[in-house]
C-alpha positions in Angstrom: 57.9 248.4 33.5 61.1 249.2 33.6 62.2 249.5 29.8 58.7 251.7 29.7 59.8 253.8 31.7 63.2 254.1 30.4 61.5 254.8 27.2 59.4 257.8 28.1 62.2 259.5 30.2 62.1 258.5 33.9 64.4 256.8 35.9 63.1 253.8 37.0 65.2 253.9 40.3 64.3 257.6 40.6 60.7 257.6 40.8 58.9 261.0 40.6 56.5 261.4 43.4 53.3 261.6 41.0 54.5 258.0 39.5 54.3 254.6 41.5 54.9 251.2 40.2 53.0 248.2 40.4 54.0 245.0 39.0 51.7 242.4 40.2 49.1 244.8 37.9 51.2 245.2 35.1 50.4 249.1 34.8 52.2 252.4 36.4 50.0 254.5 38.1 50.2 258.1 37.5 49.1 260.5 40.5 46.9 263.5 39.6 47.2 266.9 42.0 46.1 269.8 42.0 47.9 273.3 41.7 48.5 272.7 45.5 49.7 268.9 45.2 46.1 267.3 46.6 45.4 264.1 45.2 42.4 265.0 42.8 42.3 260.8 41.3 45.3 258.3 39.5 45.0 257.3 36.5 47.1 253.9 35.6 48.8 253.1 32.3 48.4 249.4 31.8 51.5 247.2 30.1 49.8 244.7 27.8 46.7 245.0 28.4 43.2 245.6 26.1 43.0 248.3 28.0 45.8 251.0 27.6 44.8 253.4 30.8 42.1 252.8 33.7 41.0 255.5 36.2 39.8 255.9 39.6 36.4 255.8 40.1 35.0 259.4 39.7 38.1 260.4 37.9 37.2 263.7 36.2 39.7 265.1 33.4 42.1 267.5 35.0 45.1 269.6 33.8 47.9 267.5 35.4 51.5 268.9 36.8 49.6 272.0 37.1 51.8 272.3 40.3 53.7 273.4 37.6 52.8 276.7 36.7 53.7 278.2 39.8 56.9 278.1 38.0 58.2 281.3 35.6 59.2 280.1 31.8 57.3 279.6 29.2 54.4 277.2 29.5 54.4 273.9 27.7 51.4 272.4 26.8 51.5 268.5 25.4 49.8 265.1 24.7 50.6 262.9 27.8 51.5 262.8 31.3 54.8 260.9 30.4 55.5 263.8 28.2 54.7 266.0 30.5 57.3 264.6 33.1 59.7 263.8 30.2 60.0 267.6 29.2 59.1 268.3 32.7 63.1 267.7 33.0 63.9 270.3 30.9 62.0 273.5 31.2 59.9 274.2 34.7 56.2 274.6 33.4 55.0 271.5 31.4 51.5 270.8 31.5 49.1 267.8 29.7 45.6 266.8 29.9 44.5 263.7 31.7 41.8 263.5 28.9 44.1 263.5 26.0 44.6 265.8 22.8 41.4 266.4 22.4 40.2 267.4 25.7 40.6 270.8 27.0 38.2 272.9 30.1 37.5 276.3 28.8 38.2 277.4 32.4 41.8 276.2 32.0 42.6 279.4 29.6 42.6 282.0 32.8 45.1 279.6 34.1 47.5 280.7 31.3 46.8 284.1 30.2 49.6 286.6 30.4 51.7 283.6 29.7 54.0 282.6 26.7 52.5 278.6 25.3 54.0 276.8 23.4 51.9 273.7 22.4 53.3 270.2 21.5 51.3 267.3 20.9 51.5 264.3 19.4 53.0 264.1 15.5 49.5 262.5 14.2 46.9 263.3 12.9 45.0 263.5 15.8 47.6 265.4 17.4 48.4 268.4 15.0 44.8 268.7 15.0 44.3 268.6 18.6 47.4 271.5 18.2 46.0 273.7 15.9 42.5 273.8 17.8 43.6 274.9 21.6 45.8 277.2 19.4 42.8 278.6 18.2 41.0 278.6 21.6 44.4 280.2 22.5 44.9 282.8 20.3 44.0 286.3 22.0 43.8 284.7 25.3 46.7 284.4 26.3 50.4 286.5 25.6 51.7 284.2 23.3 50.8 281.2 21.6 53.0 278.7 19.3 52.6 275.0 17.7 55.6 273.0 18.2 56.1 269.9 16.0 58.7 267.4 16.0 59.3 266.3 12.8 61.7 262.4 13.7 59.0 260.9 15.9 55.8 260.3 17.2 56.1 262.6 20.6 58.1 264.3 23.0 59.3 261.1 25.1 60.3 259.4 22.1 62.0 262.8 20.8 63.8 263.2 23.9 64.8 259.8 24.6 66.4 259.5 21.0 67.9 262.8 20.2 68.5 263.5 24.8 67.6 267.1 23.9 65.1 268.8 22.6 64.7 270.7 19.5 61.4 270.9 17.7 59.6 272.8 14.5 58.1 276.2 15.1 54.8 276.1 13.2 51.8 278.7 13.2 49.2 279.3 11.3 48.8 278.8 7.6 52.0 276.2 8.1 50.1 273.6 9.2 48.9 272.4 6.1 52.0 271.8 4.8 52.9 269.6 7.2 48.8 267.5 7.5 49.4 267.6 3.0 52.8 265.7 3.5 
């Protein structure tokens, strides 16, 4: 568990409030709260098992780290909770959906109007296609929207862990087709 946290840019000796470690069950608890820090449910990253994640009974898709929307600055939308926590150490406003890159509730769009949005999902086909889909949903409903692509690693955590900084490429519109055909 310790190595997993380190590789995902989380200091195991100084855990954020929304993370708890369960060594006996070999899992990491991610506490999902609303904008006012009220606990909605917990999602568990299971290490070494047949399943990758499990959720509290009754959990519904939510916007992870939504309380960061109270801060000023560009909004970064990333693919997972660990990516959100890693990037949140650099930028003040970072969120993700607890349902993965292909899950977006239409009512969330209203939370982002008048904001500059940067989408940075995983550097794989599902992540790139989901970036395009979300870009289309947000275009015209927010101040600006960009797709950011990480060329050297699979996701935000790996990129920050290996490089110690965050410097993706900006890719928008028809340029994304070039990436998909490579």
